[in-house]
C-alpha positions in Angstrom: 9.1 -50.1 29.4 12.0 -50.3 27.8 13.1 -53.3 25.3 15.9 -53.7 23.4 15.0 -55.3 20.3 17.3 -57.2 18.2 17.5 -59.0 14.8 18.9 -62.1 14.8 19.8 -65.6 13.2 19.2 -67.5 16.3 18.9 -66.5 19.9 19.0 -68.9 23.3 18.6 -68.4 26.7 20.0 -70.8 29.7 19.3 -71.2 33.0 21.8 -73.4 35.0 23.3 -75.0 32.7 19.8 -76.3 31.0 18.4 -74.5 27.2 15.0 -73.0 28.1 14.6 -71.0 25.6 15.6 -70.9 22.1 14.8 -69.5 18.6 16.1 -69.0 14.9 15.4 -66.3 12.8 13.6 -63.6 14.5 13.9 -61.1 17.2 15.7 -61.2 21.0 13.7 -58.9 23.0 15.3 -57.4 26.6 12.3 -56.3 28.5 12.7 -53.9 31.7 9.3 -52.9 33.4 9.2 -49.6 35.1 7.8 -48.8 38.2 5.0 -46.8 36.5 4.1 -48.9 33.8 0.4 -50.3 32.9 -1.4 -52.1 30.4 -1.6 -49.4 27.9 2.4 -49.3 27.5 2.4 -53.5 27.2 0.1 -53.3 24.0 1.9 -50.2 22.4 5.0 -52.0 23.0 3.6 -55.4 21.7 2.2 -53.8 18.7 5.1 -51.6 17.7 7.8 -55.0 18.3 5.3 -57.0 15.5 4.8 -54.3 13.6 8.6 -52.7 13.2 9.9 -53.1 9.7 12.9 -54.9 10.5 13.9 -57.2 8.1 14.8 -57.2 4.3 12.7 -58.2 1.3 14.3 -59.7 -1.5 15.5 -55.8 -2.6 17.1 -55.4 0.7 16.1 -52.8 2.8 14.3 -52.7 5.9 10.7 -53.6 4.4 9.7 -56.6 6.3 8.0 -57.1 9.8 8.4 -60.3 11.9 5.1 -61.2 11.4 5.4 -60.5 7.4 8.4 -63.2 7.8 6.5 -65.6 10.1 9.7 -65.3 12.5 10.5 -66.4 16.2 10.8 -64.3 19.6 12.2 -65.0 22.7 11.8 -62.9 25.2 13.8 -61.8 28.2 13.0 -59.8 31.1 15.9 -57.6 32.1 15.1 -55.2 35.2 19.1 -54.2 34.4 17.6 -51.5 31.3 16.4 -48.7 34.1 19.8 -49.1 36.1 20.7 -45.5 36.6 24.3 -44.9 37.0 24.5 -41.2 36.8 25.8 -40.9 40.2 28.1 -43.4 42.3 29.5 -46.0 41.3 26.9 -48.5 41.6 23.5 -48.3 39.9 20.1 -47.7 41.7 17.3 -49.7 40.4 14.3 -47.1 42.0 13.1 -46.9 38.4 12.5 -50.4 37.8 9.0 -52.2 38.9 9.1 -54.2 41.6 9.6 -57.9 40.9 6.0 -58.9 41.5 4.2 -56.6 40.0 6.6 -56.7 36.9 6.6 -60.3 36.7 3.1 -60.2 36.2 2.9 -57.7 33.5 5.9 -59.4 32.0 3.6 -62.5 31.9 1.1 -60.0 30.3 3.4 -58.6 27.5 4.5 -62.6 26.6 0.8 -63.0 26.5 -0.4 -60.2 24.5 2.9 -61.2 21.8 1.8 -65.3 21.6 -2.0 -63.9 20.3 -0.2 -62.8 17.4 0.5 -66.8 16.5 4.1 -66.2 16.0 6.7 -68.8 18.2 7.4 -67.0 21.4 9.8 -68.6 24.0 10.8 -66.6 27.3 13.5 -66.5 29.8 12.9 -67.3 33.4 12.1 -64.3 35.3 14.2 -63.3 38.2 16.8 -66.0 37.1 20.0 -66.1 36.5 20.4 -66.2 32.8 23.0 -67.0 30.1 21.6 -65.3 26.7 23.4 -66.3 23.4 22.4 -63.7 21.1 23.5 -64.5 17.4 23.1 -60.6 16.6 22.1 -60.4 12.1 23.2 -56.8 10.8 24.0 -56.1 13.8 20.4 -54.8 14.6 19.6 -53.4 17.6 17.1 -50.6 19.0 15.7 -49.5 21.9 12.1 -48.8 21.7 10.7 -46.9 25.2 6.9 -46.1 26.4 6.6 -44.5 29.4 3.7 -43.6 31.2 1.3 -41.0 29.7 3.8 -40.7 26.4 
């Protein structure tokens, strides 16, 4: 599983001209599901996203988590995080989970995040989406957890 975590002042996702998810201060999560991912990877990633200290305290620095600031989350599925462009000119997506499996794991990931009590908005799985990200910092991390890691 791969997640691009971006600290944002605001973020929104649009499908066919309609805003379907929108947040203020919080985290934008671009989520890629691998063919080998299991619920274990999901649980690890949920904890990591909720507990990472990416927000400043009054003194500055990276001192507070999304939970501590009671921020918001926008979760967008992005199978292209598993694109392999090492050979040729067209990426291979062989490592990405098949859509039906990926969607089920993505939905489980979102539901686990919602258990935190924070506001969680989403994109639309499998749709062509436009994501507007007002990155704060900018602060962007790539989290990765492969099966059996």
